[in-house]
Residue frames as qw, qx, qy, qz and C-alpha x, y, z in Angstrom:
[[0.391, -0.027, -0.603, 0.695, -3.69, 25.31, 5.73],
 [0.346, -0.791, -0.364, -0.349, -5.77, 26.87, 8.50],
 [0.136, 0.416, -0.483, 0.759, -4.90, 29.11, 11.46],
 [0.509, -0.501, -0.691, 0.108, -6.05, 28.16, 14.96],
 [0.098, -0.513, 0.214, -0.825, -7.32, 31.01, 17.12],
 [0.560, -0.304, -0.752, 0.168, -7.89, 29.90, 20.72],
 [0.291, -0.585, 0.285, -0.701, -9.37, 31.13, 23.95],
 [0.293, -0.287, 0.802, -0.434, -10.13, 29.27, 27.17],
 [0.640, 0.203, 0.623, -0.401, -13.22, 27.55, 25.74],
 [0.734, 0.617, 0.209, -0.192, -12.95, 27.60, 21.95],
 [0.432, -0.294, 0.569, 0.635, -10.74, 26.92, 18.97],
 [0.545, 0.738, 0.161, -0.364, -11.59, 28.77, 15.76],
 [0.598, -0.059, 0.584, 0.546, -10.06, 27.49, 12.52],
 [0.390, 0.845, 0.148, -0.334, -9.86, 29.99, 9.69],
 [0.771, 0.475, 0.138, 0.401, -8.10, 30.43, 6.36],
 [0.488, -0.459, 0.017, 0.742, -4.85, 32.42, 6.64],
 [0.236, 0.844, 0.050, -0.479, -4.66, 35.83, 4.97],
 [0.517, 0.677, -0.467, -0.238, -1.96, 34.52, 2.61],
 [0.978, 0.023, -0.195, 0.068, -0.33, 31.15, 1.98],
 [0.651, -0.613, 0.293, 0.339, 2.99, 30.28, 3.61],
 [0.536, 0.806, -0.249, -0.002, 5.86, 31.52, 1.43],
 [0.842, 0.171, -0.323, 0.398, 9.39, 30.14, 1.17],
 [0.184, 0.532, -0.362, 0.743, 10.71, 33.18, 3.00],
 [0.638, -0.543, 0.082, -0.540, 8.32, 32.40, 5.88],
 [0.971, -0.202, -0.118, 0.051, 9.70, 28.92, 6.55],
 [0.690, 0.309, -0.254, 0.603, 13.27, 30.29, 6.35],
 [0.057, 0.464, -0.269, 0.842, 12.63, 33.18, 8.77],
 [0.193, -0.248, -0.850, 0.423, 10.39, 31.41, 11.31],
 [0.291, 0.184, 0.165, -0.924, 7.34, 33.53, 10.42],
 [0.288, -0.057, -0.810, -0.507, 5.24, 30.73, 8.89],
 [0.662, -0.262, 0.152, -0.686, 3.04, 29.90, 11.85],
 [0.801, 0.060, -0.592, -0.064, 4.06, 26.24, 11.65],
 [0.743, -0.653, 0.086, -0.121, 4.39, 24.57, 15.07],
 [0.253, -0.712, 0.652, 0.064, 7.74, 23.40, 16.49],
 [0.037, 0.210, -0.956, -0.204, 7.14, 19.76, 15.50],
 [0.717, -0.105, -0.318, -0.611, 4.38, 17.20, 14.85],
 [0.800, -0.363, 0.336, -0.339, 3.23, 14.18, 16.84],
 [0.967, 0.227, -0.098, 0.064, 5.12, 11.71, 14.65],
 [0.429, 0.638, -0.452, 0.453, 8.43, 13.23, 15.75],
 [0.552, -0.546, 0.475, -0.415, 8.37, 11.31, 19.01],
 [0.599, -0.740, -0.107, 0.286, 10.30, 9.92, 20.82],
 [0.451, -0.404, 0.292, 0.741, 13.03, 11.38, 18.57],
 [0.317, 0.727, -0.008, -0.609, 13.09, 13.82, 15.66],
 [0.142, 0.546, -0.686, -0.458, 14.87, 11.62, 13.11],
 [0.580, 0.058, 0.794, -0.172, 12.43, 8.75, 12.58],
 [0.607, 0.581, 0.541, -0.020, 10.84, 9.58, 9.21],
 [0.481, 0.229, 0.366, 0.763, 11.85, 11.01, 5.82],
 [0.009, -0.214, -0.067, 0.975, 11.35, 14.71, 5.18],
 [0.299, -0.176, -0.584, -0.733, 8.49, 14.09, 2.77],
 [0.472, -0.468, -0.747, -0.032, 6.44, 12.28, 5.43],
 [0.314, -0.399, -0.446, 0.737, 7.26, 14.80, 8.11],
 [0.071, 0.078, -0.157, -0.982, 6.18, 17.72, 5.95],
 [0.410, -0.338, -0.685, -0.498, 2.89, 15.94, 5.22],
 [0.448, -0.484, -0.681, 0.318, 2.37, 15.66, 8.98],
 [0.149, -0.276, -0.193, 0.930, 2.86, 19.41, 9.40],
 [0.218, -0.118, -0.449, -0.858, 0.27, 20.12, 6.69],
 [0.445, -0.440, -0.760, -0.173, -2.29, 18.26, 8.78],
 [0.375, -0.475, -0.512, 0.609, -1.87, 20.66, 11.70],
 [0.078, 0.947, 0.281, 0.132, -3.35, 24.15, 12.09],
 [0.428, 0.492, -0.220, 0.725, -0.94, 27.09, 12.08],
 [0.426, -0.441, -0.530, 0.585, -0.13, 28.63, 15.44],
 [0.002, 0.708, 0.157, -0.689, -0.52, 32.15, 14.01],
 [0.579, 0.795, 0.144, -0.107, -1.05, 34.08, 10.80],
 [0.766, 0.154, 0.141, 0.608, 2.02, 33.98, 8.53],
 [0.332, 0.477, -0.004, 0.814, 4.11, 37.18, 8.93],
 [0.406, -0.786, -0.165, -0.435, 2.25, 38.22, 12.09],
 [0.664, -0.679, 0.303, -0.081, 4.78, 36.76, 14.52],
 [0.496, 0.549, -0.668, 0.080, 8.18, 35.07, 14.68],
 [0.782, -0.407, 0.384, -0.275, 8.45, 31.73, 16.48],
 [0.004, 0.514, -0.838, -0.185, 11.30, 29.27, 16.09],
 [0.874, 0.173, 0.184, -0.414, 10.05, 26.22, 14.19],
 [0.396, -0.288, 0.832, 0.262, 11.84, 22.97, 13.42],
 [0.577, 0.488, 0.653, -0.038, 8.89, 22.19, 11.17],
 [0.339, 0.904, -0.009, -0.261, 9.56, 25.31, 9.14],
 [0.080, -0.692, 0.660, 0.282, 13.24, 24.47, 8.59],
 [0.490, -0.001, 0.864, 0.113, 12.38, 20.89, 7.69],
 [0.545, 0.705, 0.422, -0.164, 9.84, 22.19, 5.18],
 [0.186, 0.872, -0.338, -0.302, 12.58, 24.32, 3.62],
 [0.291, -0.414, 0.836, 0.210, 14.73, 21.20, 3.32],
 [0.565, 0.347, 0.748, -0.022, 11.93, 19.33, 1.61],
 [0.427, 0.856, 0.064, -0.283, 11.57, 22.22, -0.86],
 [0.044, -0.693, 0.653, 0.302, 15.26, 21.73, -1.70],
 [0.461, -0.037, 0.881, 0.102, 14.58, 18.04, -2.41],
 [0.546, 0.630, 0.534, -0.145, 11.63, 18.80, -4.68],
 [0.302, 0.902, -0.139, -0.274, 13.40, 21.59, -6.62],
 [0.043, -0.684, 0.698, 0.210, 16.77, 19.85, -6.96],
 [0.897, 0.175, -0.319, -0.249, 15.57, 16.27, -7.40],
 [0.488, 0.327, -0.710, 0.388, 18.21, 15.24, -4.81],
 [0.653, -0.554, -0.493, 0.158, 17.91, 13.94, -1.25],
 [0.209, -0.967, 0.042, -0.140, 18.58, 16.71, 1.25],
 [0.684, -0.591, 0.338, 0.264, 21.73, 15.09, 2.64],
 [0.727, 0.230, 0.397, 0.510, 23.07, 14.50, -0.90],
 [0.233, 0.884, 0.179, 0.363, 22.44, 18.11, -1.84],
 [0.404, -0.894, 0.192, 0.028, 24.37, 19.35, 1.21],
 [0.783, -0.284, 0.410, 0.372, 27.23, 16.96, 0.48],
 [0.632, 0.408, 0.406, 0.519, 27.51, 17.94, -3.19],
 [0.166, 0.852, 0.202, 0.453, 26.88, 21.68, -2.90],
 [0.305, -0.895, 0.189, -0.267, 28.49, 22.54, 0.45],
 [0.776, -0.549, 0.306, 0.060, 30.50, 19.93, 2.33],
 [0.848, 0.127, 0.288, 0.426, 32.66, 18.54, -0.47],
 [0.415, 0.763, 0.063, 0.492, 33.39, 21.91, -2.18],
 [0.252, -0.884, 0.214, -0.332, 34.30, 23.43, 1.19],
 [0.502, 0.335, -0.729, 0.322, 36.35, 20.44, 2.37],
 [0.533, -0.434, 0.376, -0.621, 34.13, 19.89, 5.44],
 [0.504, 0.215, -0.833, -0.075, 35.35, 16.34, 5.98],
 [0.137, -0.075, -0.861, 0.483, 33.95, 15.91, 9.52],
 [0.428, 0.143, 0.226, -0.864, 30.37, 17.05, 8.87],
 [0.320, -0.040, -0.883, -0.342, 27.80, 14.27, 8.52],
 [0.696, -0.326, -0.020, -0.640, 24.43, 13.01, 9.68],
 [0.981, -0.161, -0.093, -0.052, 25.96, 9.57, 10.35],
 [0.126, -0.799, 0.585, -0.054, 29.30, 9.70, 12.18],
 [0.808, 0.237, -0.540, -0.009, 31.52, 6.71, 11.38],
 [0.844, -0.391, -0.304, 0.204, 33.26, 4.58, 14.01],
 [0.563, 0.096, -0.179, 0.801, 36.34, 6.81, 14.11],
 [0.104, -0.489, -0.061, -0.864, 34.21, 9.95, 14.44],
 [0.695, -0.574, -0.334, -0.276, 32.09, 8.37, 17.19],
 [0.753, -0.225, -0.343, 0.514, 35.22, 7.88, 19.26],
 [0.294, 0.109, -0.095, 0.945, 35.77, 11.64, 19.09],
 [0.275, -0.638, -0.447, -0.563, 32.15, 12.58, 19.79],
 [0.057, -0.321, 0.488, -0.810, 31.79, 14.76, 22.88],
 [0.221, -0.370, -0.884, 0.182, 29.68, 13.24, 25.64],
 [0.258, -0.587, -0.256, -0.724, 26.46, 14.98, 26.67],
 [0.279, -0.151, -0.720, 0.618, 25.65, 16.04, 30.22],
 [0.327, -0.688, -0.351, -0.545, 22.77, 17.43, 32.27],
 [0.190, -0.509, 0.508, -0.668, 22.59, 18.83, 35.79],
 [0.300, -0.133, -0.927, 0.180, 22.03, 16.16, 38.45],
 [0.342, -0.680, -0.620, -0.190, 18.89, 16.21, 40.60],
 [0.482, -0.681, -0.291, 0.468, 20.58, 18.20, 43.36],
 [0.327, 0.922, 0.032, 0.203, 22.03, 20.73, 40.87],
 [0.502, -0.774, 0.344, 0.174, 25.45, 20.11, 42.40],
 [0.353, -0.383, 0.740, 0.426, 27.09, 18.29, 39.49],
 [0.531, 0.404, -0.407, -0.623, 26.56, 16.68, 36.11],
 [0.730, 0.037, 0.677, -0.090, 25.14, 13.35, 34.92],
 [0.054, -0.205, 0.742, 0.636, 25.96, 11.92, 31.52],
 [0.577, 0.448, 0.482, -0.485, 22.93, 11.75, 29.21],
 [0.488, 0.244, 0.676, 0.495, 22.19, 10.61, 25.65],
 [0.102, 0.102, -0.235, -0.961, 21.15, 13.07, 22.98],
 [0.382, 0.313, 0.742, -0.453, 17.41, 12.85, 23.57],
 [0.518, 0.590, 0.004, -0.619, 16.32, 14.19, 20.17],
 [0.448, 0.513, -0.655, -0.328, 18.16, 11.50, 18.19],
 [0.976, -0.069, 0.022, -0.208, 17.75, 7.73, 17.73],
 [0.235, -0.633, 0.734, 0.071, 20.67, 5.47, 18.65],
 [0.638, -0.338, 0.173, 0.670, 22.96, 4.09, 17.33],
 [0.117, 0.818, -0.017, -0.563, 23.98, 7.38, 15.75],
 [0.030, -0.441, 0.699, 0.562, 25.74, 5.72, 12.81],
 [0.405, 0.316, 0.858, -0.001, 22.65, 3.73, 11.80],
 [0.040, 0.028, -0.443, -0.895, 21.39, 4.93, 8.39],
 [0.133, -0.591, -0.792, -0.080, 17.84, 4.09, 9.49],
 [0.159, -0.657, -0.283, 0.680, 18.05, 7.52, 11.10],
 [0.410, 0.727, 0.443, 0.328, 16.69, 10.22, 8.79],
 [0.371, 0.015, -0.028, 0.928, 18.50, 13.47, 8.00],
 [0.032, -0.860, -0.507, -0.036, 16.79, 16.76, 8.75],
 [0.287, 0.639, -0.044, 0.712, 17.60, 20.44, 8.47],
 [0.457, -0.776, -0.012, -0.434, 16.41, 21.12, 12.02],
 [0.500, -0.665, 0.522, -0.189, 19.06, 19.00, 13.74],
 [0.949, -0.053, 0.309, 0.014, 21.20, 15.88, 13.88],
 [0.669, 0.668, -0.198, 0.258, 24.16, 17.11, 11.83],
 [0.766, -0.531, 0.056, 0.358, 27.51, 16.32, 13.44],
 [0.494, 0.781, -0.111, 0.366, 30.51, 18.56, 12.88],
 [0.690, -0.272, -0.216, 0.635, 33.66, 20.08, 14.37],
 [0.139, -0.847, -0.072, 0.507, 34.84, 23.57, 15.21],
 [0.302, -0.321, 0.559, 0.702, 37.22, 23.41, 12.25],
 [0.195, 0.385, 0.784, 0.446, 34.49, 22.50, 9.76],
 [0.021, -0.853, -0.506, 0.127, 32.08, 25.10, 11.12],
 [0.230, -0.706, 0.130, 0.657, 34.76, 27.77, 10.92],
 [0.272, -0.003, 0.684, 0.677, 35.17, 26.94, 7.22],
 [0.079, 0.663, 0.710, 0.222, 31.46, 27.42, 6.64],
 [0.153, -0.897, -0.259, 0.324, 31.48, 30.75, 8.48],
 [0.323, -0.458, 0.368, 0.742, 34.58, 31.90, 6.58],
 [0.206, 0.315, 0.722, 0.580, 32.62, 31.30, 3.40],
 [0.072, -0.840, -0.538, -0.005, 29.70, 33.35, 4.77],
 [0.312, -0.774, 0.006, 0.551, 32.10, 36.11, 5.92],
 [0.311, -0.241, 0.553, 0.734, 33.58, 36.06, 2.40],
 [0.467, 0.412, -0.040, -0.781, 30.24, 36.82, 0.81],
 [0.906, 0.272, 0.156, -0.284, 29.82, 33.25, -0.45],
 [0.680, 0.577, -0.439, 0.109, 33.43, 32.52, -1.45],
 [0.751, -0.579, 0.312, 0.057, 36.08, 30.36, 0.24],
 [0.559, -0.385, 0.561, 0.473, 39.73, 30.21, -0.87],
 [0.076, 0.361, -0.508, -0.778, 38.82, 31.77, -4.21],
 [0.062, -0.215, -0.919, -0.324, 35.92, 29.38, -4.90],
 [0.436, -0.130, -0.010, -0.891, 32.36, 30.69, -5.23],
 [0.016, -0.154, -0.969, 0.193, 29.98, 28.51, -3.16],
 [0.100, 0.721, 0.647, -0.227, 26.95, 30.78, -2.74],
 [0.271, 0.671, 0.263, 0.638, 25.96, 33.90, -4.61],
 [0.198, 0.090, -0.337, 0.916, 26.69, 37.21, -2.90],
 [0.442, -0.294, -0.165, -0.831, 23.00, 38.06, -3.04],
 [0.759, -0.303, -0.560, -0.138, 22.01, 34.78, -1.35],
 [0.547, -0.124, -0.528, 0.638, 24.42, 35.45, 1.51],
 [0.057, -0.182, 0.119, -0.974, 23.11, 39.01, 1.87],
 [0.626, -0.338, -0.327, -0.622, 19.53, 37.71, 2.15],
 [0.751, -0.228, -0.598, 0.160, 20.51, 34.97, 4.61],
 [0.520, -0.168, -0.426, 0.721, 22.31, 37.37, 6.92],
 [0.111, -0.224, -0.007, -0.968, 19.93, 40.38, 6.74],
 [0.301, 0.210, 0.684, -0.630, 16.85, 40.74, 8.91],
 [0.193, -0.145, -0.751, -0.614, 13.87, 39.22, 7.05],
 [0.188, -0.491, -0.821, 0.222, 11.25, 39.61, 9.80],
 [0.020, -0.716, -0.357, -0.600, 10.20, 43.18, 9.03],
 [0.216, -0.639, 0.217, -0.706, 8.99, 45.12, 12.06],
 [0.873, -0.386, -0.289, -0.077, 8.75, 42.00, 14.23],
 [0.354, -0.857, 0.355, -0.115, 11.00, 42.18, 17.30],
 [0.828, -0.262, 0.460, 0.187, 12.77, 38.87, 16.69],
 [0.254, 0.777, -0.410, -0.404, 15.62, 39.45, 14.20],
 [0.767, -0.013, 0.618, 0.170, 15.88, 36.44, 11.89],
 [0.224, 0.504, -0.556, -0.622, 17.44, 36.29, 8.47],
 [0.868, 0.175, -0.317, -0.340, 17.10, 33.12, 6.40],
 [0.889, -0.043, -0.417, 0.184, 18.19, 30.48, 8.89],
 [0.484, 0.141, -0.402, 0.764, 20.41, 32.88, 10.80],
 [0.295, -0.835, -0.366, 0.286, 19.76, 35.03, 13.82],
 [0.467, 0.539, 0.111, 0.692, 20.75, 38.57, 12.92],
 [0.375, -0.889, -0.254, 0.061, 20.67, 40.54, 16.18],
 [0.354, -0.840, 0.213, 0.351, 23.12, 43.43, 16.54],
 [0.220, 0.740, -0.563, -0.295, 26.46, 43.00, 14.79],
 [0.291, -0.259, 0.921, 0.014, 26.36, 39.20, 15.05],
 [0.784, 0.164, -0.292, -0.522, 24.87, 36.66, 12.65],
 [0.055, 0.323, -0.931, 0.162, 24.72, 33.10, 13.83],
 [0.759, -0.223, -0.427, -0.438, 22.72, 30.30, 15.35],
 [0.325, -0.393, 0.729, -0.456, 22.26, 28.68, 18.72],
 [0.619, 0.034, -0.709, -0.335, 21.55, 24.96, 18.74],
 [0.854, -0.429, -0.198, -0.217, 20.38, 22.20, 21.03],
 [0.864, -0.290, -0.166, 0.377, 22.57, 21.27, 23.97],
 [0.263, -0.906, -0.005, 0.331, 23.76, 24.89, 24.11],
 [0.619, 0.069, 0.356, 0.696, 26.01, 24.92, 21.08],
 [0.153, 0.918, 0.177, -0.320, 26.45, 28.36, 19.51],
 [0.594, 0.047, 0.365, 0.715, 28.22, 29.87, 16.51],
 [0.174, 0.925, 0.266, -0.209, 28.38, 33.36, 15.11],
 [0.563, 0.310, 0.145, 0.752, 30.21, 35.84, 12.92],
 [0.200, -0.798, -0.244, 0.514, 30.78, 39.17, 14.63],
 [0.543, 0.684, 0.272, 0.404, 30.78, 41.54, 11.67],
 [0.105, -0.985, 0.080, -0.109, 31.94, 44.55, 13.64],
 [0.455, -0.711, 0.527, 0.102, 35.08, 42.78, 14.90],
 [0.652, 0.500, -0.525, -0.221, 35.52, 40.41, 11.92],
 [0.145, -0.371, 0.865, -0.304, 35.57, 37.49, 14.33],
 [0.738, -0.087, -0.552, -0.379, 34.11, 34.00, 13.97],
 [0.292, -0.377, 0.708, -0.522, 33.23, 32.36, 17.31],
 [0.711, -0.045, -0.640, -0.288, 32.40, 28.65, 17.56],
 [0.340, -0.380, 0.632, -0.584, 31.17, 27.42, 20.94],
 [0.717, 0.004, -0.629, -0.300, 30.63, 23.65, 21.05],
 [0.253, -0.247, 0.776, -0.522, 29.35, 22.02, 24.22],
 [0.485, -0.217, -0.781, -0.329, 26.98, 19.12, 24.90],
 [0.026, -0.055, -0.661, 0.748, 24.99, 20.43, 27.84],
 [0.249, -0.488, -0.732, -0.405, 21.29, 19.67, 28.28],
 [0.389, -0.821, -0.343, -0.238, 20.28, 22.57, 30.50],
 [0.343, 0.407, -0.429, 0.729, 22.52, 25.05, 32.31],
 [0.392, -0.628, -0.526, 0.419, 22.24, 25.90, 35.98],
 [0.028, 0.978, 0.172, -0.114, 22.03, 29.65, 36.67],
 [0.338, -0.733, 0.403, 0.432, 25.82, 30.13, 36.75],
 [0.607, 0.066, 0.670, 0.422, 26.25, 28.01, 33.63],
 [0.389, 0.815, 0.418, 0.099, 24.33, 30.55, 31.60],
 [0.129, -0.927, 0.168, 0.309, 27.18, 33.00, 32.11],
 [0.676, -0.260, 0.522, 0.450, 29.68, 30.94, 30.14],
 [0.553, 0.554, 0.466, 0.413, 28.66, 31.94, 26.59],
 [0.062, 0.988, 0.054, 0.131, 28.78, 35.72, 27.23],
 [0.524, -0.731, 0.368, 0.237, 32.09, 35.21, 29.01],
 [0.727, 0.068, 0.528, 0.433, 33.43, 33.23, 26.06],
 [0.407, 0.786, 0.319, 0.340, 32.37, 35.93, 23.57],
 [0.197, -0.975, 0.103, 0.007, 33.95, 38.66, 25.77],
 [0.632, -0.527, 0.465, 0.327, 37.22, 36.78, 26.11],
 [0.683, 0.294, 0.517, 0.425, 37.41, 35.86, 22.42],
 [0.256, 0.917, 0.204, 0.229, 36.70, 39.44, 21.38],
 [0.337, -0.904, 0.236, 0.112, 39.35, 40.82, 23.72],
 [0.664, -0.367, 0.552, 0.347, 41.96, 38.34, 22.48],
 [0.523, 0.113, 0.685, 0.495, 41.33, 38.17, 18.75],
 [0.333, 0.838, 0.417, -0.113, 39.11, 40.98, 17.48],
 [0.521, 0.326, 0.215, 0.759, 40.48, 43.22, 14.76]]
């Protein structure tokens, strides 16, 4: 890998001070770009192995550990590492190690016909910003139940509030759910603790770790978190491709209302 240093007239390619480490791809400190050119017009066209090869052909945006920048490519690389180490396809690993043991029956990369009927529609602001227009999920290839679509850690996993709450209950339980050990306590501690050193962006391994909340915000304005101070799991599922100014107020209002109603 090489790092690209740029000014208005030049691009300098140089060897990074140290190779990308596993913790870098999990904490968004690798320098990998957001995506590669083959991930167009949607992100789910090619297997993880091919996508990771395409990232390796690109220069890094910055020195590993010098900055934190959200990277789909980094998360996808982490998923490919799982495939290499486990000898299992990424989606199979998730199914066998997480979804089935936790009873997450509505979590899948390929929703079936019954699940598609329950799938929330997606919307975007209309041109005049006075209402909403229905819109497809631009990052994914249709039909959504076609197994030609390729799974990826960076997106495309369908779920429900119930299933996500189960996952967060396992995290809140230090890796256990209903008496069953799913993840080691140490793994959960690493995932949910800041792993970005003195950098201002607080990422753990896959999780945002700012303040008392650990969680993740997704495309189309979905959001989920575990408020450790109030022992409260909050799942916010919408399908909205770009808020207007007032729309941005809804998530803080939701968190405030949920905390007032349910916090311990």
